[in-house]
C-alpha positions in Angstrom: 16.4 -9.2 27.7 18.4 -9.6 24.5 17.0 -9.4 20.9 16.6 -13.2 20.6 14.6 -13.3 23.8 12.4 -10.4 22.7 11.8 -12.1 19.4 10.9 -15.4 21.2 8.5 -13.6 23.5 6.9 -11.7 20.7 6.3 -14.8 18.6 4.9 -16.7 21.6 2.3 -13.9 22.0 1.4 -14.1 18.4 1.0 -17.9 18.8 -1.3 -17.4 21.8 -3.6 -15.5 19.4 -3.7 -18.3 16.9 -1.2 -16.8 14.5 1.4 -19.0 12.8 3.1 -16.5 10.5 5.2 -13.5 11.0 5.4 -11.6 7.7 8.3 -9.2 7.5 8.5 -8.4 3.8 6.6 -5.1 4.2 8.9 -3.7 6.9 12.0 -1.7 6.6 15.2 -2.9 8.2 14.9 -0.4 11.0 11.2 -1.3 11.7 12.0 -5.0 11.8 14.9 -4.4 14.2 12.8 -2.2 16.3 10.1 -4.9 16.5 12.9 -7.1 18.0 13.7 -4.5 20.6 17.2 -3.7 19.2 18.6 -0.4 20.1 22.0 1.2 19.4 24.9 -1.0 18.3 23.8 -4.3 16.8 25.3 -7.6 17.8 27.6 -9.4 15.3 26.5 -12.3 13.2 25.5 -15.6 14.9 28.1 -18.4 15.2 27.9 -21.2 12.7 25.4 -24.0 13.1 26.2 -26.5 15.9 26.7 -23.8 18.5 24.3 -23.9 21.4 21.3 -21.5 21.2 22.2 -20.2 24.7 25.9 -19.9 24.1 27.3 -16.4 24.4 28.0 -14.6 21.1 31.5 -13.2 20.9 32.2 -9.9 19.2 34.8 -9.8 16.6 38.1 -8.5 17.8 39.4 -7.8 14.2 40.4 -4.1 13.9 39.3 -4.2 10.3 35.6 -5.0 11.1 33.6 -1.7 11.0 31.1 -1.3 13.9 28.2 -1.2 11.5 29.1 -4.4 9.6 26.2 -6.4 11.0 23.7 -3.7 10.0 25.1 -3.3 6.6 25.0 -7.0 6.0 21.4 -7.1 7.3 20.4 -4.3 5.0 22.0 -6.0 2.0 20.2 -9.3 2.7 16.9 -7.6 3.4 17.1 -5.6 0.2 17.6 -8.9 -1.7 14.4 -10.2 -0.1 16.0 -12.7 2.3 14.6 -11.6 5.6 15.6 -14.8 7.4 19.2 -14.4 6.5 19.0 -10.7 7.5 17.8 -11.7 10.9 20.5 -14.3 11.3 23.1 -11.7 10.4 22.1 -9.7 13.5 21.9 -12.7 15.8 18.1 -13.0 15.9 17.7 -16.5 14.6 17.0 -19.6 16.6 19.1 -22.6 15.3 17.3 -25.8 15.0 13.9 -24.3 14.1 12.7 -24.1 10.5 10.2 -21.2 10.2 7.1 -21.6 8.0 7.1 -20.0 4.6 5.4 -16.6 5.1 2.1 -16.1 3.3 0.6 -12.6 3.1 -2.8 -12.7 4.8 -5.9 -11.9 2.7 -6.6 -8.5 4.2 -8.4 -5.5 2.9 -6.6 -3.2 0.5 -6.1 -0.1 2.7 -3.8 2.9 2.3 -0.3 2.6 3.9 -0.7 3.6 7.5 0.9 7.0 8.3 4.1 7.3 10.2 4.2 7.9 13.9 4.8 11.6 13.2 1.4 11.7 11.4 -0.6 9.5 13.8 -3.9 11.0 15.0 -4.0 12.4 18.6 -4.2 9.8 21.3 -5.8 9.2 24.6 -3.9 7.5 27.3 -5.4 4.5 29.1 -2.8 3.3 31.6 0.2 2.6 29.5 -1.8 2.2 26.3 -2.7 5.0 23.9 -5.7 4.8 21.7 -5.8 7.1 18.6 -8.7 9.5 18.5 -10.8 9.4 15.3 -9.8 11.9 12.6 -12.1 14.7 11.7 -14.3 13.6 8.9 -13.9 9.9 9.6 -11.8 7.2 8.0 -11.1 7.0 4.2 -9.9 3.4 4.1 -10.7 1.4 1.0 -13.2 -1.3 0.5 -12.6 -4.3 2.9 -12.3 -7.8 1.6 -15.3 -10.2 1.9 -14.7 -12.9 4.5 -16.3 -16.0 5.7 -20.1 -16.6 5.7 -21.8 -18.5 8.4 -25.6 -19.2 8.2 -28.1 -17.5 6.0 -30.1 -15.0 8.1 -30.5 -14.2 11.8 -34.2 -15.0 11.6 -33.4 -18.6 10.5 -31.2 -19.4 13.6 -33.8 -20.4 16.1 -31.5 -22.5 18.3 -32.4 -24.9 21.2 -33.0 -22.0 23.5 -35.7 -20.3 21.4 -38.1 -20.6 24.4 -36.1 -18.0 26.3 -37.9 -14.9 25.2 -35.7 -12.2 26.8 -32.1 -11.4 27.7 -33.1 -11.6 31.4 -34.5 -15.1 30.8 -31.2 -16.1 29.1 -29.2 -14.6 32.1 -31.2 -16.6 34.6 -30.7 -19.8 32.5 -26.9 -19.1 32.5 -26.9 -18.7 36.2 -28.5 -22.1 36.7 -26.4 -23.9 34.0 -24.3 -26.8 35.1 -23.4 -28.2 31.7 -19.7 -27.9 32.3 -17.5 -27.6 35.3 -16.9 -23.9 35.3 -19.9 -23.2 37.5 -18.3 -25.0 40.4 -15.2 -22.7 40.4 -16.7 -19.4 39.5 -18.1 -16.8 41.9 -20.7 -15.4 39.5 -22.0 -16.0 36.1 -21.3 -13.2 33.6 -24.1 -13.2 31.0 -23.4 -9.8 29.5 -24.8 -6.3 29.7 -25.8 -3.4 27.6 -28.6 -2.0 25.6 -31.1 -4.7 24.7 -31.8 -2.8 21.4 -28.1 -2.3 20.7 -27.2 -2.5 17.0 -23.5 -2.9 17.9 -22.5 -6.1 19.8 -19.0 -6.9 21.2 -18.2 -10.5 21.9 -15.1 -11.5 23.9 -13.6 -14.7 25.1 -14.3 -15.3 28.8 -14.7 -13.4 32.1 -11.6 -12.6 34.1 -11.2 -12.1 37.9 -12.8 -8.7 38.0 -15.7 -9.9 35.9 -16.1 -13.0 38.1 -16.4 -10.9 41.2 -18.8 -8.4 39.8 -20.9 -10.6 37.4 -20.3 -7.9 34.7 -18.3 -8.2 31.5 -15.2 -6.2 30.7 -14.8 -4.3 33.9 -11.1 -4.9 34.6 -8.2 -3.2 32.9 -9.1 -4.7 29.6 -12.7 -3.6 30.0 -11.6 0.0 30.7 -9.6 -0.1 27.5 -12.5 -1.5 25.6 -14.6 1.5 26.9 -12.0 3.9 25.5 -11.8 2.1 22.2 -15.6 2.4 21.8 -15.5 6.1 22.8 -12.8 6.6 20.1 -15.4 5.6 17.5 -18.2 7.6 19.2 -19.9 4.7 20.8 -20.9 4.8 24.5 -20.6 1.6 26.5 -24.3 1.9 27.5 -25.3 2.0 23.9 -23.8 -1.3 22.9 -24.1 -4.9 24.2 -21.0 -6.6 25.6 -20.7 -10.3 26.3 -18.4 -13.3 26.1 -18.4 -16.7 24.5 -18.0 -18.3 28.0 -20.4 -17.2 30.7 -18.2 -18.3 33.7 -14.6 -17.6 34.4 -12.1 -20.4 33.5 -9.8 -21.0 36.5 -6.6 -18.9 36.3 -7.9 -17.2 33.1 -6.8 -20.2 31.1 -8.0 -20.7 27.5 -11.5 -22.0 27.1 -11.8 -25.8 26.6 -13.9 -27.2 23.8 -16.5 -28.7 26.0 -17.0 -25.3 27.7 -17.4 -23.5 24.4 -19.9 -26.2 23.4 -21.9 -25.7 26.6 -21.9 -21.9 26.5 -22.4 -21.3 22.8 -26.2 -21.8 22.8 -26.6 -19.0 25.3 -24.5 -16.7 23.1 -26.5 -17.7 20.0 -29.8 -16.9 21.8 -28.5 -13.6 22.9 -27.6 -12.7 19.3 -31.0 -13.9 18.1 -32.7 -11.6 20.6 -30.4 -8.6 20.0 -30.6 -8.8 16.2 -27.4 -6.7 15.9 -26.4 -4.7 12.9 -22.6 -5.3 13.5 -20.7 -7.8 15.6 -17.2 -7.0 16.8 -15.4 -10.3 17.7 -12.6 -9.6 20.3 -9.8 -12.2 20.1 -9.2 -15.6 18.6 -11.7 -17.6 20.5 -14.6 -15.3 19.9 -13.8 -15.0 16.2 -13.2 -18.7 15.6 -16.3 -19.7 17.6 -18.6 -17.4 15.7 -17.1 -18.1 12.3 -16.7 -21.8 12.9 -13.1 -21.9 11.7 -9.6 -22.6 12.9 -8.2 -19.8 10.7 -5.6 -17.7 12.6 -6.4 -14.2 13.8 -4.0 -12.6 11.3 -6.0 -14.0 8.3 -9.5 -13.1 9.8 -8.7 -9.4 10.3 -9.4 -6.8 7.7 -12.4 -8.5 6.2 -16.2 -8.2 6.5 -17.4 -11.7 7.5 -21.1 -12.6 7.7 -22.7 -14.3 10.7 -26.2 -15.2 9.8 -26.4 -12.1 7.6 -24.8 -9.8 10.2 -21.5 -8.1 9.3 -18.8 -9.4 11.7 -15.4 -7.7 12.2 -12.5 -9.4 13.9 -9.9 -7.6 16.0 -7.5 -8.3 18.9 -8.8 -8.7 22.5 -8.1 -5.6 24.6 -6.1 -7.8 27.1 -3.8 -8.6 24.2 -3.3 -4.9 23.5 -2.3 -4.4 27.2 0.4 -7.0 26.7 1.5 -5.8 23.3 0.8 -2.1 22.3 2.2 -2.8 18.9 -1.3 -4.1 17.9 -2.9 -0.7 18.6 -2.7 0.3 14.9 -4.3 -2.8 13.4 -7.0 -2.6 16.2 -7.6 1.0 15.3 -8.1 0.0 11.7 -10.5 -2.8 12.7 -12.7 -0.7 14.9 -12.9 2.1 12.3 -14.0 -0.5 9.8 -16.7 -1.8 12.2 -17.9 1.8 12.7 -18.1 2.4 9.0 -20.1 -0.8 8.4 -22.3 0.1 11.4 -23.0 3.6 10.0 -23.7 2.1 6.5 -26.1 -0.5 7.8 -27.9 2.0 10.1 -28.3 4.5 7.3 -29.9 2.0 5.0 -32.8 1.0 7.3 
């Protein structure tokens, strides 16, 4: 797979998560090229416009052209602040497409992440490595204030207020036929965990393993979530884990609007009963459903949102991390933030 295909695949993954911007200005030339999968000798500049996107790029046969000319040109353009031209200089553009003007997301002011050489020790989970928490905890700065939904958890009292326990909610979910998902699913997946949990994880929808077992996050993504929680000193049995959708969408496709509408009252009632101290929203659909917004993931991260008075932190879904380990560092920052907020709230009551 060449650099352009790698870039296309990467941007498609970002688009899946609801992001529409790829901000390169804070990256060095080497880091940017690394993100495109480029190694060793760089390709020459792209042909002029009018050439087919799939047409082969011919290397210059001129004896006067130094081997590093493309890199030198990319560095010169990048230093001038023109990243698009820098990428075009190494053959990573896509003719015919006009990228959106990058806007830096409104994220928390945190110290510059350390280089790979200074990263904390890691635990391996399959092919993914999750950094272990540093001794003494994180020292990140104050996070930005995010969106506010509702006033207080006590004021919610949705249409399922008559369901007086999590078990009653689970039984109602099993009997629900408000959307078509019940007809294709094997089991309903209401959620599991400590009914007195102060820390609640909300994901998108059950997958194949969850559909078979009736339990949330038990497949590869679930094993990774367990490790992520352990990295911030939280045992799986001490938190509550659930999804927006309570039945598996066929083929693990994205949730449909009518399905989210049908399942959301069950999620809201679970949160009313749990009265969490912190909510960790895993992935675009969980974040956008709870925060009632279409704002992309990249602009929701790094902030402390409020869901009916409860601090809500947004991060990537573990399944997305399995596809793209490059998101492990921002996820690590997000879960550290969630842990700090959790400790702060717990210590104040």
